N, C-alpha and C positions, 0 to 999 in steps of 0.2 A: 504494500500500500504506500502511496506517495501523497504528499501534501505540500503546498507552497508555504515556505517559511518567510515571514515578513522581517524587515529590519536588518537585513544582511547586505553586504556590499553589492552583490548581484542577486537577482531573483533565484532563490534556491528551492529545491524540493527536498523531501526527506524520505528515506526508506527505512522502515522498521525491520531490523534484522535480529537474530537471536542474541547477538552481543550488545545491541543498542541501536541508536539512530545514526545513520550515515546521511549527512547533508551533501547535496550535489547540485551542480548546474547541468542542464540538459538543453542543448541548442542545436538547431538544424535538423535536416532530414537526409537519409542516405545510409551508407555503411557506417556502423557504429565504431567510434574510437573511444576507448576508456583510458583515462590518464591517471598515472600513479606517481605522486610526488614523494619527496623524501621526508626525513625527520625535521621537525621544528619549522616546517612551512605548511602550506595548505594549497587548495586548488587555485589560488590566485597566481601561483607559479606559472600557470598555463594561459593567463588572461590575454596575452598577445599572440599566442600560437593558435588559439581556436578560431578567432574571427575569419582569417583567410581560409581555414579548412571548412568552416561552415559555408562560406561563399563558394567554395569549390564543390560543394555537394555532399558533405559528410555530416553525420550526427556526432556531436562532440559531447561526451558525458564526463564531467569533471567533479569527482567526489573530494570531500575533505576526509582523508583517511585518518584513523586515530594514532597519529605519529607525533603528537605534541603541538601541532598548530591548529587543532580541531576545536570547534566551539561546542560540540555536543559530546560530552564524556560517555564512555562506554559503561555498561553495567559493572558493578564491582567484581563479579566473578568471571568477566570476559577473558577468554584465552587470547592474549596478545603476544604469544610467541610467534615467530615467523610462520611456522606451519599453521597456527591458529589464524593469523592474519590472511594467509593464502586461502583458507576456508572462507573467511569473511568476504574476500574479493569474489570468490566463486558464488557465494550466497547472494551477494549484491547483483551479480550478472543474472542469476536465476530469478531474483525478485523483479528485475526489469525485463525478463524474458529475452535476454540478448543472446544472439548466436553469431558465430563467425566474427567475433570481436577482434578489432585491432587494438592490442594492449600496448600502451606507451609508458615507459618508465624512465625516471631520472634519479640519480643519487641513491639513497636508501630504497626508494621506490623501484629502482631497477633490480635490486636484490630481491625485493618482494615479488616482482614479475617473474623472476627465475623460479622461485618457489611455486608460483601459480602454474606456469607452463609445464613443470615437471610433475606436479601432484594433481592438478585439475585442468588438463588441457582441452577438455571436451568442448568448451564454448569459445576457445581461442582460435582465430583464423590466422593471425599474423602477430608478430612481435616487433616493436621498435624500442631499442635501448639507446639512450644517450649516456654520457659519462656516469658510471655507477659502480657500486660495490660488486665484486665478483671474487670467487675462489677464496683465498685467505685474506684478501683486502676487504675487511668487514669489521669495523670501519677502517679507513686509511690511518696510518700511524699517527699523524698529527692530531686526529680527532679521537684516537682510541681512549684517551683519558675519560671521555664521557661514559663509555661503556664500563670501564673500570670503576669510575666514581659512582655509577648508578647502583652498584652493589653495596655501597655504604649508606646507612640510614641518614636521611636528611640532605643528601647531595643534590638531588634534583630540585628540592626546595631552595637550597642555596643558589643553584644555577638560575632559577627563576628570579630570585632577588637581584642577583648581579646583572641580569639582562635588563633591569630597569635603567641601567646607566648606558645611555646611547653611545658613549665613547668606546664601549666594549664591543659594539655590534659588528664592526668591520676589521677586527684584529685577525691575524692569520688563524688563530685557534677557534674563532667563531665563524663569521660569514666571509671574512676577508679573502680567503683563498677559494671560496666557492663561487663568487660572482665578481665579474670584472667591472660591470656597470651597476652601480648601486641603485636598487629600486627606490621609488619614492618613499618618503618617510611613512606615509599612511599604509603602504603595503608591508613594510617591515613591521610596523606596529600590529597589523593584522596577523602576521606570521607569529609574533612573539608574545602578544598580549595573553593568549590563553594559558601558556605555561607560567607567565608571570602572575596571573591573577586567580587561577582556578585550581584548587588542590586536587580535584578529580582528574583534570587533564594531566597534572604532574604525576598522579598515580598511574595513569595510562602510559605516559612516556617512560616512567621507570620500568614498567613491565616490558615495554618494547625493548628498551636498552638492555635489560637483564637477559632478554631472550636472544640477543644477537650473538651468534656463534660462528666463528671463522671455520671451525671444523665442519659444522653442518652445511654452511654455504659452499665449502669446497666439495662436499659430497654431492650437493645439488648440481654444482658445475659439471661433475662427471655424468650426471643423468640428463644433462641438456642434449646429449646426442640422440635421445629418444624423441625430441621435438622436431619433426620433419617438415614443419610448415615454414613459409618464408619469414626471414628475419632481416631487419635493417639495423646496423650499428652506426649512429651518427655521433661522432666523437671529436672533442676539441683537443687538438694536439698540445695546446698551451696549458692544459690542466695540470697542476702540480700534485694533485691527490690521486687521480685515476689516469695514469699515463697510457699512451697509445699501445704499448705492448699488452696491456690488459684487454684492450679491444681485440687485438690479434688472437689472444688466447681464447676469448669468447667466440670469435668467428670460427676458430678451428673446431669448436664443439658442435657446430650446426652444419647441416649439409648445404644450406643456402643462406649465407649471411654476409653480404657485401658491407664494407666499411666506407662511410662517407665522412671525410674530414670537415670539421666546422671551425673555420679560422676565427681568431679574435674573440675567444670565449674561454671561460673557466668551466667548472663543473656544471653550473646552472645554465646550460645551453638555452632553456626556455626563457631565461631572463636576458642573456647576453645576445642571442641570435634567434629570436623567435620567428622572424619572417623566413629566414633561411631554413630553419628546422621545419616549418610548415611546408615549404617548397619541397624539401627532401622527402617528407612523408607523403605528400601528394604524388610526387614522381614515383616513389616506391609502390604505391597502391595502384598506379595506372600502368606499370610496366607489363603485367601479364596481358592487359588489353592491347597494348601496343604490339606485343609479340604475336598475339592472336591475329591482329589485323595484317 
């Protein structure tokens, strides 16, 4: 069941799932693209990617996943390990009766997409990964302190308090090495305010961080060979956290996974190069039609 949620930056709907409410935007008509952001951001990450794709004839569905930037906390008993999050994605797709979905992931969301396509591939038609965690890089070394810290009582609360200081937002160990072009202040506030102000969101984020396992993601990486549908890797060579050799290792796990370089960008390709990313996705989705013609 879905309903319109008032008072949010964009018109949102909400889906009632077993773990709680997922708020999402749903725009356009055509083949469905479902977007998966990373930790401590939300669906606003894709705000400049979706308009050209909607104009090109796609349906763009942009949820706020429970990764720390969400405004609707999950139920206290929700399973927010990455296998649990993958089940949540699959349940969301089923709730909207989506099939042959193009799943698009960035950063931590790219890791979550890998869990989805290996454990719940039935509704997935294609996969697009931008710079993201993979194999033993989960999270990258510079940000690993967050996962270690989340195992300490009170750490996520302290992090939420420190993020109130805007001077910390774009240091290398926060957002500084993730995005080359700083988003508007109101967007950064929308990303970070939930974890700064809502104890239930901090509880959800703590669960997610405690569930991040390099060993488990490395095992998922080996199972990617079983996903035989088309894959596109759009990767920023300048990224200091997820280098190009990680993209090459991912590409080797799939039977059909070209790599397209995205210049002048860091990890957050949807923030730094949204129009190019939309163009690459559109071209990728039209390639079979071009070959058939």
